[in-house]
N, C-alpha and C positions, 0 to 999 in steps of 0.2 A: 602798629596796632591795627587789628582787623575787626570789623563789625559785620554781622550778618543778621538780617531780618527776613524770615521766611513765613509765608502765609499758607497754611494747609487747609484748603476750603472743605467745609463739611466734615471735618475730622474731630468729632466731639470725644472728649475723655473726661472722666469724673475728676473732681477736685483733688481727691486723695492721690490718684495716679499722677496728676500734674504736679502736685507737691513733690512726689518721689522723683519725677523726671527732672524738675528744676534742681533738686538736690544732687542727683546723679551727675548732671552736667557740671555743676560747680566743683565736683571732685576730680574732673578730668584735668590733667596737667596742662597748664597754659591758659585755662579759662579764667577770665577775671570777673565776668558777670554773665548771668544767664537768666532768662525768664521763659518758662513754658506755660502758657495760659490761654484761655479762650479770649477772643478779641472783643471783650465788653468795653464799653466806654471807659470804665474805671481802669481796666488793664492797659488800655491805650494811653490814658493819662499817665499811668505809672511808667510805661515804657518811655514816654517823652521825658519824664523826670529822670530816667536813667541815662538820658543823653542819646537815645536812638532816633534816627530820622524816620518819621512816620509816613513819608511819601509813598513808600512801597506797600504800606498797609491801607492805602486808600480803598474804600469800598468793603473792607473786612468787617464782619459782624460777629455777634455772639456765638454763632455756630461754626466759626472758623478758628483754627488753632494758630496762635502766635508762637514762633520759635525765634527768640532773640539771643544772640551770643556775641560777647566781646572777648577777644582772645589776643595772645601775643602775636600769632601769625596764622595764615590761612590753613596750614596743616593741622593746627589745633582745632579749628572749626570743623574740619572734615572728620576728625576723630570724635568730636562732640556729637556730630550728626549721626554717626554710626552708633554711638552709645545711646542716643535718644531713641533710635529705631529699635534697638534691642529692648530698652525699658518699656516702650509703648507696645511692643509685640508680646511681652510676657503675659501669660495667662495662668492663673492658678489651676492646678489639677482638680478636676471635678470628680466626684464619686461616679462609679461606673453607671449607676442608675440615671445619672444626668446626661450621659453621653448619648444624646438623642439626635445627633445630626447638627445641621446649621443652627446658630444661635437664634433665639426668639427675638423678634423686632419690637414687640410691645409687651407691657405687663400682662395684658389679657391673654396673649398667646402663650407666654411663659407659664401662666397659671394653669392653662389647659394641659400643658405638657409635663409638668412636674408636680409632685406633692409638696406644697409649701403653704404656710399660713402667715408668713411675714415677708414684707417687701422692704428693701432698703433703698431709699431715694437719695442720690448724691449727684444732683445736677445744679447748674446755676440757679440762684434764688428765684429769678423771674419765671423759670420753667418748672419749679418744684411743685407748685400747686396742682398743675394739670396731671403730673405723674402720680402724685400722692392720691388725688381724687380717683384716678383710674384704678389704683390699687385697692382703695376702699370699696369701689363698686365691684371689684373682682372678689370681694370677701376676705381681703387680707388685712391684718394689722400692718401698720406702716411705721418705720423708723425714718424720719426725715433728717438726714445728716446736714443737708443744705442750710446755710444761713442767709441772711438778707431777704427773708420771705416777709412780705407785709403782714402786719399783725391781724388785719381784718381777714386775710386768707387763712391764717392759723385758726382763728375763731370758727370760720366756716368749715374747715377740715374737721375740727374737733366736734362740732355739732353733728356733722354727718357721721363721724365715727360712733358717737353716742347713740344715734338713731339705729345704727347697724350692730350695736353691741361689739364694737371693735375699739382698738387702742391706737392712738396716734402718738408716737414718741418723737417729739420735735415740734416745729423746726428747730434747727441749731441744737440737735441732740448729738453730742459727741460720743457718748458711752452708753452701751446697753449690754446686758448679759442675759441670754435666754437659755434656760436649762444648761447652764455652764458654758455656753458658747458666746464668746465676746464679739460684739459688733462695734465698729469704729475704733476709738482709742479705748482699749480695755486691757486690764492686767489679767494674768493667769492666776486663778484663785482655786482653792480647794472647793469641792462640792460640799454642800451642807445645808443647814436648816434656816438660813437667813434669807429674807426677801427685802430688797431695797427699792424704793422709788424716789426719784429726785429731779428737781429742776436745776441740775448741776452735774456736769460731766466729771470734773476733777473732784467734786465732793463725793460722788459715788466711788471714784477710784481710791480716794483716801480712805473711805470707810472699808472698802474691800481689802486694802493693804493692811490696815490695822487689825481687822478681823482675822485675816490669813495669818498674820504674825502671832495671833493668839490661838492658832489651830482651829479657828471657827470658819466653816465654809459658807459659801453663798450659792443659793439655788438660782435666783433671778435678781437682776438689777435693772429696773426699767426706767430709763431716762425719759423725761417728759418735755424737754425743751426749756431754755433759760427763762422764758417769759410766762411759763404756765401759772405761776403764783402771782401774776399781775392782776390788777383789777379788771382789765379788758378780757383776759382769758379765763379768769376765775377758777383756776386749779382744775380745769376740765379733765385733763389727762391724769393728774395726780389722784383725783377721786376715783377714776376708772381703774387705775393701777392698784390703788389701795384695796378696792373691792376684789380685784382679781387675786391679789396676793393673800387676802384674808380667806378666800375660797380654796386656796391651794393647800392640800393636806400635808405636803412635805415642808411647808414654811411654818416655823415655830415662833419666829420673832420677825417683826417688820420694822424697818428703819425708814423714816421720811427725811430727806435732806433738801435744803434749798439755800440759795443766796437770800439776802434779806427780802422777805416777802411783803406784799401789801397786808397791813394788819387785819383788815376785814376778811381777806381771803384766808389768811393764816388761821383765823378763828374758826372758819368753816371746816378747814382741814383737821383741826384739832377735834372738833365735834365729831367728824366722821371717824377719826382714829379712835375716839373713846367708845364708839359704837361697835368697833370690830371685836370679834371673838378672839382674834390673835393679838398678843401684846404688841403695842406699837411704841417705838422710841422716836421722839421728835428731835430733829437736828436742824432747826430753822435759824440760821445765823443772824445774830443781832437782836434776837428776841429775848432770850433768857440769859445770855452770857455764857452758855455752855459751849463746849468745843466739840469737834468731830471725834477727838480722842475720847472725851467723856461719853459721847453717844455710843461709840463702839464698845467701851467698857461696860456700859449699862446693858447693852444687848447681850454681851457675854455673861453678865451676872444673871440675866433672866433665863439663860440656858443652864444656870447653876454650875458655871465654870469659872475659873479664876483668870482674870485678865492681867497678864504680865505687863510691866512697864515697856512701852515701845522701845525698840533698839535705838541706840545712838552710837556715833563714832566721833566723839568730841576731840578737838585738837587743843592741846594746852596753849594758852596765850603766853608768848615769850616775854611780853612786856605788858605793863598796865594798859588796859584799853583806853583809847582816847574818847572822851564824850563828844557827841556831835550828831549829825543827821543820820537817820536810819533810811537807807534806800532799799526798795523792794522791786525786783525785776521778775515778774511772774509770767508763766504761760497758762496758768489756771486761774480763772476769775474767782472761784469760790475760795481757793487757797489764799489769794490776795485779800479777799473780804475777811476771812478769818484772821489773818495777820493784822489787818487794819483795825479790827475790833479790839484785838489784844493790845495793840500799840496805843489806840485812843483811850483805853481804860487806864493807862498809866500817865498821870499828869507830869511826871518828872522826865519823860522822854523829850529831849530838846526839840526835835522835829522829825516827822516821818513822811516820806514821799514814796508811795507805792503805786506801781502801774501794772496793769494786766495787758501784756503784749499779745495775748490771744484774743483780745476784743476785736470786733468787726473792723474798726478803723485801722488796725494794724495788719490784719490778715487779708484784706481785700487786695488781690493781685499778687500775693506773696505766700510762700509756704507757712504753715502754722509753726509757731516757735517750739512746739514739741518735736518738730521734724528738723527745722532749720534754725540753727543757733546764731546766725550772722547778726541779726538785729540785737539780740541779747548781748552778744559779745561787744558790739559797738557801744551799747549803753553801759556795759560793765566797765569798759575802759574809760568812758566819760565820767562815770561816778568815781572811779579810782583817782582820776586826775583832779577831782574837786577836793581841796584840803578840808572842807567842812564835813566830808563824808566819814562817819565813824565805822559803819558796818553796812554790808550789802547782803540782803537776804534774797536767795534764789530758790525757786522750786525746780526740781528735776523729775520729770514724770517718765516712768518706764512702761513697758508693756507693748502689746501689738499696736502697730501704727506709729509708735514714737521713734525717735532717733536710735539707731542701733548701738551707738557707743558714745553717749553724751559726755562722759568724763574725759574722753580723749580730746575733745574740743575745749572743754571748760578748764581743764587742769592748768595749761600754760597761762591763761588769763587770771586764774585764781592766784597763782604764784606771783605774778606781776602786781596784782592788787595788794597782796600781803606785803610785798617789798615796799609799797608806797604808803604803808601804815594803816590801811583799812582792813577790818576783819571781814571774813566771808562766812556766812551761815547758809547751809543747804538743807532744804526740806526735800527729802528723797521719797517719792511716791512710787513704791514698787514692791513686788513680792519676790520670794526666793525662787519662784518658778518662772519668772519673766525671762525672755530670751536674752536680755542684756546682762544677766547675772548681777542681781542687786548688790550682793555683798562685795563683789569685785569692783563695781562702780563706786560704792561707798568708800572702799579702801583707797582707790585712786584719787578721789576728791579729798579725802582726809590727808593723804600724803602731800597733796598740792598746797595744803594749808587751810582747808575749810573744816568747820565743825558740821557734822552731818547728822540729821535727825529723821527718823522714820515718821514721827508725829509732826505735822505742820504746826500745830499749836505749840509744841515744845520748842520747835525751831524759832518760832516768833518770840516766845518768852525769852529764849537765850539771846536773840538779836536785840531785844529791848534792853536787857541787862547790859549788854556790851555798849549800846548807844549811850547808856547812862554812866559808862566808865567802870562798871562792875565786871567781875570775871564770870558770874553766873547769876 
């Protein structure tokens, strides 16, 4: 067994690139564990928990890069380092008009050199405020992908944005689509007359996928950050996004989506929506009992189109389902919240235990579960080993930024789970245009023994029925 811990001083990379790098190393033959991350206190603690000796990391700080590798032999470590150098050196091809020589070192200098009106900030949470404020002062709207930003800093950013008639999307904004261009985790959708704003990344993605399946396109989908509808933030970005979408001539219907909001804040958003000239469909989970599927269908009807039933790839149950505990292993918090609302509404469900593995406490220092399935697979095996588990409900999110082939990793574990007597239900969040090939992913998961549903609500209802010992 060989371990290697290298510190690369002053080598900052954004969190998405580091997630991809960690994932790439784990795919190298002979590599048993790997972490590529900035040397924050939390990541150093995580490294210690993984069994690495931190003596060589003494003096490393948040601006230094950690590269920790555990492998079968030294040759595998060398291969992994070469792989890492390749991944970190990759740069997307920029349009010719951006090829203006050396890269800009600050947001202000970049703004002077290119025509842009949106800045994407993806730095460690403690540094995000400074960069986002610099972008606002440069006259840019800002998408803050970073999480773990103090809420008082979020409030300050959004007040400054309102003063400048700009929009702050985030912090913790995982998904945004601007004029059809996806930022962060985003599905490939048809262009069309829908505008979405939401304090929910996977909620936006689910609506986009349901609308796309109904041949209804999306013009803009403006994430606002998961805390925007809290009492402290007061829906500051939601109000701004709602007004912007209402003023956009190409938007014919607006959807507002959120995890369960603060009631007083939700009331203000509803009041603002009622004052819009554009029809607004509200999808505030936990308020009215309506689902994201129903919200997408309502938006479709407002366009005077017919909303078809979302696609599904059900797997026949070979034996009568055993009643028991419903376990949910999610990468999307809103998808988990929607499933929890549905399960809680049925008093006959023996027990449900749902977890959002994309929450901050699970993603600090490790790749997001939309990218890295290791933690999900560990918990899937654990749930399958529990004889009280009747059904396991998973979400699989496709699109840009997500795992390139999730079914290849999940299929073997799903087969093992089915062999142990537990049913598996998959909520598949994807479009036919996504790079992973949605229908191929669905077929692979179905052949492994899972029932697959494009609607998260339908998947949750099916899982609830199985947990009660019913077939549907």
